[in-house]
C-alpha positions as CSV (number, residue, x, y, z in Angstrom):
1,X,-32.0,56.1,203.4
2,X,-32.9,56.8,207.0
3,X,-30.4,58.0,209.6
4,X,-31.3,57.3,213.2
5,X,-30.0,57.1,216.7
6,X,-31.3,54.5,219.3
7,X,-30.7,54.9,223.0
8,X,-30.2,51.2,224.0
9,X,-29.8,52.3,227.6
10,X,-30.0,55.5,229.6
11,X,-28.4,54.6,232.9
12,X,-25.6,56.8,234.3
13,X,-23.2,56.0,237.1
14,X,-22.7,53.0,239.3
15,X,-25.8,52.8,241.3
16,X,-28.3,53.0,238.5
17,X,-26.2,50.6,236.5
18,X,-25.6,48.1,239.3
19,X,-29.3,48.0,240.1
20,X,-30.3,48.1,236.5
21,X,-32.9,50.8,237.2
22,X,-32.4,51.7,233.6
23,X,-30.5,49.7,231.0
24,X,-26.8,50.5,230.6
25,X,-26.3,49.7,227.0
26,X,-24.8,52.1,224.5
27,X,-26.1,54.4,221.7
28,X,-26.5,52.7,218.3
29,X,-26.3,55.2,215.4
30,X,-27.2,54.4,211.8
31,X,-25.6,57.2,209.9
32,X,-25.1,57.4,206.1
33,X,-25.2,53.5,205.8
34,X,-22.7,53.1,208.7
35,X,-23.6,51.2,211.9
36,X,-21.9,52.9,214.8
37,X,-22.1,51.9,218.5
38,X,-21.0,54.4,221.2
39,X,-20.1,53.4,224.8
40,X,-21.2,49.7,225.0
41,X,-21.8,49.4,228.8
42,X,-23.0,46.4,230.7
43,X,-25.7,44.5,228.9
44,X,-25.2,46.0,225.4
45,X,-24.8,42.7,223.6
46,X,-28.0,41.4,225.3
47,X,-29.9,44.5,224.4
48,X,-28.9,44.1,220.7
49,X,-31.0,40.9,220.6
50,X,-33.8,41.6,223.1
51,X,-34.7,45.0,221.7
52,X,-37.3,45.4,219.0
53,X,-36.3,45.3,216.3
54,X,-33.2,43.3,216.9
55,X,-29.8,44.8,216.0
56,X,-27.1,42.6,214.6
57,X,-23.7,43.4,216.1
58,X,-22.0,41.5,213.3
59,X,-23.1,44.4,211.0
60,X,-21.3,47.0,213.1
61,X,-18.8,49.2,211.2
62,X,-17.5,51.4,214.0
63,X,-17.2,51.1,217.8
64,X,-16.4,54.3,219.9
65,X,-15.5,54.6,223.5
66,X,-15.7,58.2,224.9
67,X,-13.8,56.9,227.9
68,X,-12.8,53.8,229.8
69,X,-15.2,53.8,232.8
70,X,-17.2,50.5,233.2
71,X,-20.6,51.9,232.6
72,X,-19.3,52.9,229.1
73,X,-16.9,50.1,228.2
74,X,-17.9,46.8,229.8
75,X,-19.1,45.1,226.6
76,X,-16.5,46.5,224.3
77,X,-14.5,43.3,223.8
78,X,-17.5,41.1,223.2
79,X,-18.8,43.7,220.7
80,X,-15.5,43.7,218.9
81,X,-15.6,39.9,218.7
82,X,-19.1,40.1,217.3
83,X,-18.2,42.9,214.7
84,X,-15.2,40.8,213.6
85,X,-17.1,37.5,213.6
86,X,-15.1,36.0,216.5
87,X,-11.9,38.0,215.5
88,X,-11.7,35.8,212.3
89,X,-12.8,38.6,210.0
90,X,-10.3,41.5,210.2
91,X,-12.7,44.5,209.9
92,X,-14.2,47.5,211.5
93,X,-13.0,50.7,213.2
94,X,-12.3,51.2,216.9
95,X,-11.9,54.7,218.3
96,X,-10.9,55.1,221.9
97,X,-8.8,57.2,224.3
98,X,-5.2,56.1,224.8
99,X,-5.8,55.0,228.4
100,X,-8.6,52.6,227.2
101,X,-6.2,50.6,225.0
102,X,-2.9,51.1,226.7
103,X,-1.4,51.6,230.1
104,X,-1.8,49.6,233.3
105,X,-5.4,48.5,232.9
106,X,-6.6,48.7,229.3
107,X,-10.2,47.9,229.0
108,X,-9.8,46.8,225.3
109,X,-8.0,43.4,225.3
110,X,-4.9,42.9,223.1
111,X,-6.6,40.2,221.0
112,X,-9.6,42.5,220.4
113,X,-7.3,45.4,219.4
114,X,-5.5,43.2,216.9
115,X,-8.8,42.0,215.3
116,X,-10.1,45.4,214.1
117,X,-9.0,46.7,210.7
118,X,-8.4,50.2,212.0
119,X,-7.7,51.4,215.5
120,X,-7.3,55.2,216.2
121,X,-6.9,57.1,219.4
122,X,-9.3,59.9,220.2
123,X,-7.5,63.2,220.5
124,X,-8.7,66.8,221.2
125,X,-9.3,68.6,218.0
126,X,-8.9,65.5,215.8
127,X,-11.0,64.7,212.7
128,X,-11.8,61.2,211.6
129,X,-13.2,60.1,208.3
130,X,-15.8,57.3,208.6
131,X,-17.2,56.3,205.3
132,X,-19.0,59.3,203.9
133,X,-19.1,61.3,207.2
134,X,-16.6,63.2,209.3
135,X,-16.4,62.8,213.1
136,X,-14.6,65.5,215.1
137,X,-13.5,65.5,218.8
138,X,-14.1,69.1,219.9
139,X,-12.4,69.1,223.3
140,X,-11.1,66.8,226.1
141,X,-13.6,66.8,228.9
142,X,-13.0,67.2,232.6
143,X,-13.4,63.8,234.1
144,X,-11.2,61.5,236.2
145,X,-10.1,59.6,233.1
146,X,-9.3,60.6,229.5
147,X,-12.7,61.5,228.1
148,X,-14.0,63.1,224.9
149,X,-17.2,64.3,223.3
150,X,-18.1,63.8,219.7
151,X,-19.6,65.7,216.8
152,X,-20.9,63.9,213.6
153,X,-20.9,66.1,210.6
154,X,-23.8,64.9,208.4
155,X,-24.9,66.3,205.0
156,X,-28.0,67.9,206.7
157,X,-26.6,68.9,210.1
158,X,-24.4,68.2,213.1
159,X,-25.1,65.8,215.9
160,X,-23.1,66.2,219.1
161,X,-22.6,64.1,222.2
162,X,-21.4,65.8,225.4
163,X,-20.2,62.7,227.3
164,X,-19.3,62.7,231.0
165,X,-17.7,65.9,232.1
166,X,-17.7,68.6,234.8
167,X,-19.0,71.9,233.5
168,X,-16.3,74.4,232.6
169,X,-16.1,77.8,231.0
170,X,-15.9,77.5,227.2
171,X,-17.4,74.0,227.0
172,X,-20.4,75.3,225.1
173,X,-18.1,77.0,222.5
174,X,-16.7,73.7,221.4
175,X,-20.2,72.4,220.5
176,X,-21.5,75.5,218.8
177,X,-23.6,75.0,215.6
178,X,-24.8,71.6,216.8
179,X,-28.2,70.9,215.5
180,X,-29.0,67.9,217.8
181,X,-27.2,68.0,221.1
182,X,-27.1,64.9,223.4
183,X,-26.0,65.5,226.9
184,X,-25.0,63.1,229.7
185,X,-26.8,64.6,232.7
186,X,-26.2,62.4,235.7
187,X,-27.0,64.9,238.5
188,X,-30.0,66.9,239.5
189,X,-27.9,69.2,241.6
190,X,-24.1,69.5,242.0
191,X,-22.5,67.3,244.7
192,X,-20.0,68.6,247.2
193,X,-17.4,66.1,246.0
194,X,-15.0,67.5,243.4
195,X,-14.2,64.0,242.1
196,X,-17.8,63.6,240.9
197,X,-17.2,65.3,237.6
198,X,-20.6,65.2,235.8
199,X,-23.1,67.6,234.5
200,X,-26.1,68.6,236.6
201,X,-29.4,69.9,235.4
202,X,-28.6,73.6,235.6
203,X,-25.3,73.0,233.8
204,X,-27.3,71.3,231.1
205,X,-29.6,74.4,230.9
206,X,-26.7,76.7,230.5
207,X,-25.2,74.6,227.7
208,X,-28.5,74.3,225.9
209,X,-29.1,78.1,226.1
210,X,-25.6,78.8,224.9
211,X,-25.4,76.3,222.1
212,X,-29.0,76.7,220.9
213,X,-29.5,73.3,219.1
214,X,-32.7,72.5,217.3
215,X,-33.2,69.6,219.7
216,X,-31.5,68.7,223.0
217,X,-31.7,65.2,224.4
218,X,-30.7,64.3,228.0
219,X,-29.5,60.8,228.9
220,X,-27.2,58.9,231.2
221,X,-29.3,59.6,234.3
222,X,-28.1,59.1,237.9
223,X,-30.3,58.3,240.9
224,X,-31.2,62.0,241.7
225,X,-32.3,62.6,238.1
226,X,-34.5,59.5,238.1
227,X,-36.1,60.6,241.4
228,X,-37.1,63.9,239.9
229,X,-38.5,62.3,236.7
230,X,-36.4,63.2,233.7
231,X,-39.4,63.6,231.4
232,X,-40.8,66.4,233.7
233,X,-37.4,68.0,234.0
234,X,-37.1,68.0,230.2
235,X,-40.4,69.8,229.8
236,X,-39.3,72.4,232.4
237,X,-36.1,73.0,230.5
238,X,-38.1,73.4,227.3
239,X,-40.1,76.2,228.9
240,X,-37.0,77.9,230.4
241,X,-34.8,77.8,227.3
242,X,-37.4,78.0,224.5
243,X,-35.6,75.0,222.9
244,X,-37.1,71.6,222.6
245,X,-35.6,69.3,225.2
246,X,-36.5,65.6,225.7
247,X,-35.4,63.0,228.1
248,X,-34.2,59.8,226.5
249,X,-35.8,56.5,227.5
250,X,-34.5,53.0,227.1
251,X,-35.0,51.9,223.5
252,X,-36.0,55.4,222.2
253,X,-35.2,55.9,218.5
254,X,-34.7,59.3,216.9
255,X,-35.1,59.8,213.1
256,X,-32.5,62.5,212.5
257,X,-33.7,63.8,209.2
258,X,-37.3,63.9,210.4
259,X,-36.4,65.9,213.5
260,X,-34.2,68.4,211.7
261,X,-36.7,68.9,208.8
262,X,-39.5,69.4,211.3
263,X,-37.6,72.0,213.3
264,X,-36.4,74.2,210.4
């Protein structure tokens, strides 16, 4: 049985998304026989069928929103409909923050919420059992809307995603002991606008050096990161940190066991 993660899109923020400089689809994870899709942004459904090999959204078991922003959630309702065979098959799990499913402008429609077998709200410090694996939510991130990162506890290691967030003291502590660390790195340098709460390249360096994963993967790139060539920046971070860092590309697939066994 092979466990893998596929980056269906690596776009971050509105300008890269709106211009489709990179695809803005989510991250598909095949973990311990479960099909999990994280943050289905614009074009995710299309990418399921145009990527090679194709991925069948009817075979999804779990959908996760780290937060409600459009570049992470636009395709959530159509993916729920696909997972539930047009809402006629009451199945699947949806995990999302409270403000994504409730409040003034929920991004998950009522009919879609009713069609899943299990709907749970993401909460700081919570643990969720998904088939044979545990998922934990280490900490609420610092972002304009309710946002969380994720850690998957697999039999052979831990895979974490630090979703959109401003850097803050103690952030690294919540992702300690991660073997594979995925980071949303939108900015090359910090912006003088406090509302832009995203990681920049140096914040990513600090996190990688503090957490010391076996492999760090940067994704969710904004314009400034693309201008400075993420692949080159990843090589520079590898040299600075002594830890293997790679920049995700659209369609990139990572075999988790292969990576972890090769880095022991």
